[in-house]
C-alpha positions as CSV (number, residue, x, y, z in Angstrom):
1,X,3.2,-108.9,-111.6
2,X,1.8,-109.7,-108.4
3,X,4.2,-107.4,-106.5
4,X,3.6,-104.5,-104.3
5,X,6.1,-102.1,-102.2
6,X,4.9,-102.4,-98.5
7,X,3.9,-98.9,-97.8
8,X,0.7,-100.0,-95.3
9,X,-1.2,-101.9,-97.9
10,X,-1.1,-105.1,-99.8
11,X,-2.4,-105.8,-103.6
12,X,-4.9,-108.6,-103.9
13,X,-4.1,-109.2,-107.3
14,X,-3.0,-112.8,-108.0
15,X,-1.3,-112.4,-111.2
16,X,1.4,-115.1,-112.0
17,X,4.9,-113.7,-110.8
18,X,7.8,-114.2,-113.0
19,X,10.5,-115.5,-110.8
20,X,13.8,-114.8,-113.0
21,X,12.3,-111.3,-114.3
22,X,11.8,-110.3,-110.6
23,X,15.5,-111.7,-109.6
24,X,16.9,-109.6,-112.4
25,X,15.4,-106.6,-111.2
26,X,16.8,-106.7,-107.9
27,X,20.3,-105.4,-106.6
28,X,22.3,-108.3,-105.2
29,X,21.5,-108.5,-101.7
30,X,22.5,-109.9,-98.3
31,X,20.3,-112.9,-98.7
32,X,22.2,-113.9,-102.0
33,X,25.7,-113.0,-100.5
34,X,25.1,-115.4,-97.7
35,X,23.8,-118.1,-100.0
36,X,26.9,-117.5,-102.1
37,X,29.3,-117.8,-99.1
38,X,27.5,-121.0,-98.2
39,X,27.9,-122.7,-101.3
40,X,31.7,-121.4,-101.6
41,X,32.2,-123.0,-98.1
42,X,31.3,-126.4,-99.6
43,X,33.4,-125.9,-102.5
44,X,36.3,-124.7,-100.3
45,X,36.1,-127.9,-98.7
46,X,35.6,-129.7,-101.9
47,X,38.8,-128.2,-103.2
48,X,40.8,-128.8,-99.9
49,X,40.0,-132.5,-100.1
50,X,40.4,-132.8,-104.2
51,X,43.7,-131.5,-104.3
52,X,45.0,-132.9,-100.8
53,X,46.1,-136.1,-102.5
54,X,48.6,-134.0,-104.8
55,X,50.3,-132.3,-102.0
56,X,50.8,-135.2,-99.8
57,X,52.0,-137.6,-102.7
58,X,55.6,-136.7,-102.1
59,X,55.7,-137.7,-98.5
60,X,53.3,-140.9,-99.1
61,X,55.5,-142.1,-101.6
62,X,58.4,-141.8,-99.8
63,X,56.9,-143.7,-96.7
64,X,55.5,-146.5,-98.9
65,X,58.4,-146.8,-101.0
66,X,56.7,-146.4,-104.3
67,X,58.0,-144.8,-107.7
68,X,56.4,-141.5,-108.8
69,X,54.5,-143.0,-111.9
70,X,53.0,-145.4,-109.2
71,X,50.9,-142.9,-107.7
72,X,49.2,-141.7,-111.5
73,X,46.4,-144.2,-110.8
74,X,45.8,-143.2,-107.3
75,X,45.0,-139.7,-108.4
76,X,43.0,-140.7,-111.5
77,X,40.9,-142.9,-109.2
78,X,39.7,-139.9,-107.4
79,X,38.9,-138.1,-110.2
80,X,37.3,-141.1,-112.0
81,X,35.1,-141.1,-108.8
82,X,34.6,-137.0,-109.3
83,X,33.5,-137.8,-113.0
84,X,30.6,-140.3,-112.1
85,X,29.7,-138.1,-109.3
86,X,29.0,-135.1,-111.7
87,X,27.6,-137.4,-114.3
88,X,25.0,-138.9,-111.9
89,X,24.3,-136.3,-109.3
90,X,23.7,-133.4,-111.9
91,X,20.5,-135.0,-113.6
92,X,19.4,-136.0,-110.2
93,X,19.5,-132.9,-108.4
94,X,17.2,-131.8,-111.6
95,X,14.6,-134.3,-110.2
96,X,14.8,-134.0,-106.3
97,X,16.5,-130.7,-106.0
98,X,19.9,-128.9,-105.4
99,X,19.9,-128.9,-101.5
100,X,19.6,-132.5,-101.1
101,X,22.3,-133.3,-103.2
102,X,24.7,-130.7,-101.9
103,X,24.1,-132.1,-98.3
104,X,24.4,-135.8,-99.4
105,X,27.7,-134.8,-101.3
106,X,29.4,-133.0,-98.5
107,X,28.5,-135.9,-96.1
108,X,29.8,-138.5,-98.4
109,X,33.5,-136.7,-99.6
110,X,33.9,-135.9,-95.6
111,X,33.5,-139.4,-94.6
112,X,35.8,-140.5,-97.8
113,X,38.8,-137.8,-96.7
114,X,38.6,-139.2,-93.1
115,X,38.8,-142.7,-94.2
116,X,41.8,-141.8,-96.2
117,X,44.0,-141.1,-93.4
118,X,43.5,-144.6,-92.2
119,X,44.5,-146.6,-95.3
120,X,47.7,-148.6,-95.5
121,X,48.0,-149.8,-98.9
122,X,47.8,-148.3,-102.6
123,X,44.8,-151.1,-103.5
124,X,42.6,-149.7,-100.5
125,X,43.7,-146.2,-101.3
126,X,42.5,-146.1,-104.8
127,X,39.0,-147.5,-103.7
128,X,38.6,-144.9,-101.0
129,X,39.7,-142.1,-103.3
130,X,37.2,-143.3,-106.0
131,X,34.4,-143.3,-103.4
132,X,35.4,-139.8,-102.2
133,X,35.4,-138.7,-105.4
134,X,31.6,-139.7,-105.9
135,X,30.8,-137.1,-103.5
136,X,33.4,-134.4,-104.5
137,X,31.7,-134.7,-108.0
138,X,28.2,-134.3,-106.8
139,X,28.7,-131.2,-104.9
140,X,30.3,-128.7,-107.7
141,X,27.7,-128.6,-110.3
142,X,25.0,-128.3,-107.9
143,X,26.7,-125.3,-105.8
144,X,27.2,-123.8,-109.2
145,X,23.3,-124.4,-110.3
146,X,22.5,-122.8,-107.0
147,X,24.1,-119.7,-106.9
148,X,23.5,-119.0,-110.5
149,X,19.3,-119.6,-110.2
150,X,19.4,-117.2,-107.1
151,X,21.4,-114.6,-109.2
152,X,20.4,-111.5,-111.2
153,X,21.1,-112.1,-115.1
154,X,23.6,-109.1,-115.2
155,X,25.4,-110.4,-112.4
156,X,25.3,-114.0,-112.6
157,X,29.0,-115.2,-114.1
158,X,30.7,-112.7,-111.4
159,X,28.4,-114.4,-108.7
160,X,29.1,-117.9,-109.7
161,X,32.9,-117.3,-110.3
162,X,33.4,-115.7,-106.9
163,X,31.5,-118.7,-105.3
164,X,33.7,-120.8,-107.2
165,X,36.8,-119.1,-105.8
166,X,36.0,-121.1,-102.5
167,X,37.3,-124.2,-104.8
168,X,40.8,-122.7,-105.5
169,X,41.1,-120.7,-101.9
170,X,40.4,-124.5,-100.4
171,X,42.9,-126.0,-102.9
172,X,45.5,-123.3,-102.3
173,X,45.0,-124.0,-98.7
174,X,45.5,-127.5,-98.7
175,X,49.0,-126.9,-100.3
176,X,49.9,-124.5,-97.6
177,X,48.5,-126.4,-94.7
178,X,50.6,-129.5,-96.2
179,X,53.7,-127.8,-96.0
180,X,53.0,-126.9,-92.3
181,X,51.5,-130.3,-91.0
182,X,53.5,-132.9,-93.2
183,X,56.8,-132.1,-91.4
184,X,55.2,-132.1,-87.7
185,X,52.4,-134.5,-88.0
186,X,52.9,-136.4,-91.0
187,X,50.6,-136.7,-94.1
188,X,47.5,-138.5,-92.6
189,X,46.9,-135.1,-90.4
190,X,46.0,-133.3,-93.8
191,X,43.2,-135.8,-94.4
192,X,42.0,-135.8,-90.8
193,X,41.4,-132.0,-91.0
194,X,40.1,-132.5,-94.5
195,X,37.3,-135.1,-93.5
196,X,36.3,-133.7,-90.0
197,X,35.5,-130.2,-91.5
198,X,32.7,-131.2,-94.0
199,X,31.1,-133.3,-91.6
200,X,31.0,-130.4,-89.3
201,X,29.3,-128.4,-92.2
202,X,26.7,-130.5,-93.1
203,X,24.3,-129.6,-89.9
204,X,24.3,-126.2,-90.9
205,X,23.6,-127.1,-94.2
206,X,20.7,-129.0,-93.6
207,X,19.4,-126.1,-91.4
208,X,20.2,-123.0,-93.5
209,X,20.7,-124.1,-97.0
210,X,17.7,-123.1,-99.1
211,X,16.0,-124.9,-102.3
212,X,17.0,-123.3,-105.4
213,X,13.8,-120.8,-106.0
214,X,13.8,-121.3,-109.7
215,X,13.8,-125.0,-109.0
216,X,10.8,-124.8,-106.8
217,X,8.9,-122.4,-109.1
218,X,9.7,-124.4,-112.1
219,X,8.4,-127.8,-110.7
220,X,5.3,-126.2,-109.2
221,X,6.7,-127.1,-105.7
222,X,5.6,-125.1,-102.3
223,X,4.4,-121.8,-103.5
224,X,4.5,-120.4,-100.5
225,X,8.2,-121.1,-99.9
226,X,8.8,-119.5,-103.2
227,X,7.1,-116.2,-102.2
228,X,9.2,-116.6,-98.9
229,X,12.6,-116.9,-100.9
230,X,11.6,-113.7,-103.0
231,X,11.1,-111.8,-100.2
232,X,14.5,-112.5,-98.9
233,X,15.8,-111.2,-101.7
234,X,13.5,-108.3,-102.1
235,X,12.6,-107.5,-98.2
236,X,9.9,-104.8,-99.2
237,X,8.1,-106.9,-101.8
238,X,4.7,-108.2,-101.2
239,X,2.6,-111.0,-102.8
240,X,-0.9,-111.5,-103.1
241,X,-2.6,-114.5,-101.7
242,X,-2.7,-117.4,-104.2
243,X,0.0,-115.9,-106.1
244,X,1.5,-118.3,-108.8
245,X,5.2,-118.2,-109.5
246,X,6.6,-119.1,-113.0
247,X,9.8,-119.5,-115.0
248,X,9.6,-118.6,-118.4
249,X,11.6,-121.7,-119.5
250,X,10.9,-125.0,-120.8
251,X,9.7,-127.6,-118.3
252,X,11.5,-130.4,-119.8
253,X,10.0,-134.1,-119.5
254,X,12.0,-137.4,-120.3
255,X,15.9,-138.2,-119.7
256,X,17.4,-134.7,-118.9
257,X,21.0,-135.4,-120.8
258,X,18.8,-135.8,-123.9
259,X,17.7,-132.2,-123.8
260,X,21.5,-131.1,-123.8
261,X,21.1,-132.0,-127.7
262,X,17.8,-130.6,-128.3
263,X,16.7,-127.1,-129.3
264,X,19.9,-126.0,-131.2
265,X,22.0,-126.8,-127.8
266,X,24.2,-129.9,-129.8
267,X,27.1,-127.8,-131.1
268,X,27.2,-125.7,-128.0
269,X,27.1,-128.8,-125.8
270,X,29.9,-130.5,-127.7
271,X,32.3,-127.4,-127.8
272,X,31.5,-126.8,-123.9
273,X,32.7,-130.5,-123.4
274,X,35.8,-129.9,-125.3
275,X,36.6,-126.9,-123.5
276,X,36.3,-128.7,-120.0
277,X,38.2,-131.4,-121.3
278,X,41.2,-129.6,-122.2
279,X,41.1,-127.2,-119.4
280,X,40.7,-130.0,-116.6
281,X,43.1,-132.0,-118.5
282,X,45.9,-128.9,-117.6
283,X,44.5,-128.2,-114.5
284,X,45.1,-131.5,-113.0
285,X,48.2,-132.3,-114.9
286,X,49.7,-129.0,-113.2
287,X,48.0,-129.8,-109.7
288,X,49.0,-133.4,-109.5
289,X,52.4,-133.3,-110.6
290,X,53.8,-130.1,-109.8
291,X,54.7,-130.7,-106.1
292,X,56.7,-133.9,-107.3
293,X,58.3,-132.4,-110.4
294,X,59.4,-129.5,-108.1
295,X,60.7,-131.8,-105.3
296,X,62.7,-133.9,-108.3
297,X,64.3,-130.2,-109.4
298,X,65.8,-130.2,-106.0
299,X,62.9,-128.4,-103.8
300,X,61.8,-129.7,-100.3
301,X,58.6,-131.5,-100.1
302,X,57.1,-128.3,-98.0
303,X,58.4,-125.9,-100.7
304,X,57.4,-127.7,-103.6
305,X,53.6,-128.1,-102.0
306,X,54.0,-124.3,-101.1
307,X,55.0,-123.0,-104.7
308,X,52.5,-125.5,-106.2
309,X,49.7,-124.0,-104.6
310,X,50.6,-120.8,-106.3
311,X,48.6,-122.4,-108.9
312,X,45.6,-122.1,-106.9
313,X,46.3,-118.5,-105.8
314,X,46.7,-117.3,-109.3
315,X,43.2,-118.8,-110.0
316,X,41.7,-117.2,-107.0
317,X,43.1,-114.0,-108.2
318,X,42.1,-114.6,-111.9
319,X,38.5,-115.2,-110.7
320,X,38.0,-111.7,-109.1
321,X,39.8,-110.2,-111.8
322,X,37.8,-111.8,-114.5
323,X,34.3,-112.0,-113.1
324,X,32.9,-108.4,-114.6
325,X,34.8,-109.1,-117.9
326,X,33.4,-112.4,-118.6
327,X,29.8,-111.0,-117.8
328,X,30.4,-108.4,-120.6
329,X,32.5,-110.3,-123.2
330,X,31.4,-114.1,-122.4
331,X,33.3,-116.6,-124.3
332,X,35.2,-114.2,-126.1
333,X,37.2,-113.3,-123.0
334,X,37.5,-116.9,-122.4
335,X,39.3,-117.8,-125.5
336,X,41.8,-114.8,-124.7
337,X,42.5,-116.1,-121.3
338,X,43.3,-119.6,-122.4
339,X,45.3,-118.3,-125.4
340,X,47.4,-116.6,-122.5
341,X,47.5,-120.2,-120.6
342,X,49.5,-121.3,-123.5
343,X,52.5,-119.2,-122.8
344,X,52.3,-119.2,-119.0
345,X,52.2,-123.0,-118.9
346,X,54.7,-123.4,-121.3
347,X,57.0,-120.9,-119.2
348,X,56.7,-123.2,-116.2
349,X,59.3,-125.8,-117.8
350,X,61.5,-123.2,-119.4
351,X,62.0,-121.3,-116.1
352,X,62.4,-124.2,-113.5
353,X,65.9,-123.1,-113.0
354,X,64.7,-120.2,-110.9
355,X,62.3,-120.4,-107.9
356,X,61.2,-116.7,-108.4
357,X,60.3,-117.0,-112.0
358,X,58.8,-120.6,-112.1
359,X,56.8,-119.5,-108.9
360,X,55.7,-116.3,-111.0
361,X,55.0,-118.8,-114.0
362,X,52.9,-121.2,-111.9
363,X,50.9,-118.2,-110.5
364,X,50.2,-117.2,-114.1
365,X,49.2,-120.4,-115.5
366,X,46.6,-120.7,-112.5
367,X,45.3,-117.2,-113.2
368,X,44.5,-118.5,-116.7
369,X,44.0,-122.0,-116.2
370,X,42.0,-121.9,-113.0
371,X,40.4,-118.3,-113.9
372,X,39.4,-120.1,-116.9
373,X,37.6,-123.0,-115.8
374,X,35.8,-121.2,-113.5
375,X,34.5,-118.6,-115.9
376,X,33.4,-121.6,-117.9
377,X,31.6,-123.0,-115.2
378,X,29.4,-120.0,-114.9
379,X,29.0,-119.6,-118.4
380,X,27.6,-123.1,-119.0
381,X,25.2,-122.3,-116.0
382,X,24.0,-119.3,-118.0
383,X,23.4,-121.4,-121.2
384,X,21.4,-124.2,-119.8
385,X,17.7,-123.6,-118.6
386,X,16.6,-124.5,-114.9
387,X,15.5,-127.7,-116.0
388,X,18.5,-129.0,-117.0
389,X,21.0,-126.6,-115.4
390,X,22.6,-129.2,-113.0
391,X,22.5,-131.7,-115.9
392,X,24.1,-129.4,-118.2
393,X,27.0,-128.1,-115.9
394,X,27.3,-131.5,-114.4
395,X,27.9,-133.5,-117.4
396,X,30.2,-130.6,-118.8
397,X,32.2,-131.2,-115.5
398,X,31.9,-135.1,-116.3
399,X,33.3,-134.8,-119.5
400,X,36.0,-132.6,-118.1
401,X,36.8,-135.2,-115.4
402,X,37.7,-137.5,-118.1
403,X,40.3,-135.0,-119.1
404,X,41.4,-134.7,-115.6
405,X,41.8,-138.6,-115.5
406,X,43.8,-138.3,-118.6
407,X,45.9,-135.4,-117.4
408,X,47.6,-137.2,-114.5
409,X,48.1,-140.6,-116.3
410,X,49.8,-138.5,-119.3
411,X,52.1,-136.8,-116.6
412,X,52.9,-139.9,-115.1
413,X,53.7,-141.7,-118.6
414,X,55.8,-138.7,-119.7
415,X,58.0,-138.4,-116.3
416,X,58.5,-142.4,-116.5
417,X,59.6,-141.9,-120.4
418,X,62.1,-139.3,-118.9
419,X,60.8,-136.4,-121.0
420,X,62.7,-133.2,-120.0
421,X,60.6,-130.6,-117.8
422,X,60.6,-128.2,-120.7
423,X,58.8,-130.8,-123.1
424,X,56.3,-132.0,-120.2
425,X,55.1,-128.5,-119.9
426,X,54.7,-127.8,-123.4
427,X,52.6,-130.8,-124.2
428,X,50.5,-129.4,-121.1
429,X,50.4,-126.1,-123.0
430,X,49.1,-127.8,-126.2
431,X,45.8,-128.6,-124.2
432,X,45.5,-125.1,-123.3
433,X,45.4,-124.1,-127.0
434,X,42.7,-126.7,-127.7
435,X,40.5,-124.9,-125.0
436,X,41.2,-121.7,-126.3
437,X,40.1,-122.7,-130.0
438,X,36.8,-124.3,-128.5
439,X,36.1,-120.9,-126.6
440,X,36.6,-119.0,-129.7
441,X,34.3,-120.9,-131.5
442,X,31.8,-120.7,-129.0
443,X,32.0,-116.9,-129.2
444,X,31.9,-117.0,-133.1
445,X,28.9,-119.3,-133.0
446,X,26.9,-116.9,-130.8
447,X,28.2,-114.1,-132.8
448,X,29.4,-112.1,-129.5
449,X,30.6,-108.6,-130.2
450,X,30.8,-107.9,-126.4
451,X,29.2,-105.5,-123.7
452,X,26.8,-103.8,-125.9
453,X,24.2,-106.2,-126.4
454,X,21.4,-106.5,-124.2
455,X,20.6,-109.7,-122.2
456,X,17.6,-110.3,-125.0
457,X,20.7,-111.0,-127.4
458,X,22.8,-113.0,-124.7
459,X,24.1,-116.3,-125.5
460,X,21.4,-118.5,-124.1
461,X,19.0,-116.3,-125.5
462,X,20.2,-116.7,-129.0
463,X,20.6,-120.5,-128.9
464,X,17.7,-121.5,-126.7
465,X,13.9,-120.9,-127.3
466,X,11.9,-119.1,-124.4
467,X,8.9,-120.9,-123.5
468,X,6.7,-120.4,-120.5
469,X,6.7,-123.2,-118.3
470,X,6.1,-124.1,-114.5
471,X,3.5,-123.4,-112.3
């Protein structure tokens, strides 16, 4: 490896440097933490803007004279845009880079959210939420891929999960901000704030966000920039002139999506899609309809938004609590988390007579469902190689978004059909059970025994061949 510690002299050996191995040997440093926080800021605003429509729904419906079920298509229009954005911008980022897509996506959802504040009818709202969703869907998989590709293997899931907390914090703040702003300034003010903030972040992303070091090395672009980024990670490292930087992963040609089903990835990909579909179905079922259901049970609009935000607060706590556990036990831990979610989600409908108990149940559901979904994002990023990482995560999220579209529609249909509160949440608990079974199947497929395995026997090492590529 053409690396020397700077002690008054530099090596002139120009042997190739394995980028992944170099990163794996380093501790997590300030540069990686700053990158994590930058990506977390993008997802903070992504979460705020994604969930805002659910929090303002009761006030919006009252102002426009809409029934509860009429807002189901509005929720799903935004989520449909999220799905398309993830499916398109994940593979595109594997071609043009993560940075460009993150910047474009942030600009797009900022403009769309700001425009939402000025709509005056349902049809326009449907169109704007779809277009906004395209940007929201493009930012998420690329922030996951970017964070993953700068993180050492032993801390990768933890780093991605901590970064993804930005989404949960933003979504939770959306509820708290809505509770404070709607009585004073009306529901439109929430979208004004949610639109201006991403637009203000774009210049900083343009100037400070680096391109993925593994992406640059794999594609053979900008070798000097790769060396510069590695020196940011390890300040005392030096590289000989003319050093080539490699990634020992396949440089995959052709259509990126097809590679999700090659080299023994087919079964894993399909099971990941089941996890994402069921998890996001449950998450958006809860996040979109909890404020409305709570309002119907007698809580004020502000109280409904505040209590509903406990779903995301629980998700933040769950993410921090589960990070190191997921790094160690992977899909086995994920399966247990989703099994616990079955009971937490079911309890919401049974405890709705008590504010304290239902708040605790919503918090627990967030801990398991949101925390589990963030863990699934991290594990998907760990499984796929660099050449199709954004594609793999993007398509898993895209398929998951189908679930997120179905979830609000199912919720609206059940409420319109006059199902009891208990029955509605038992139906939601069934989705968590399906996610648990798929995660358990993944753990059995990979033969995971827990934290006693080394990186060579990890999930991705078992199921994908190591191929030298990328100069």
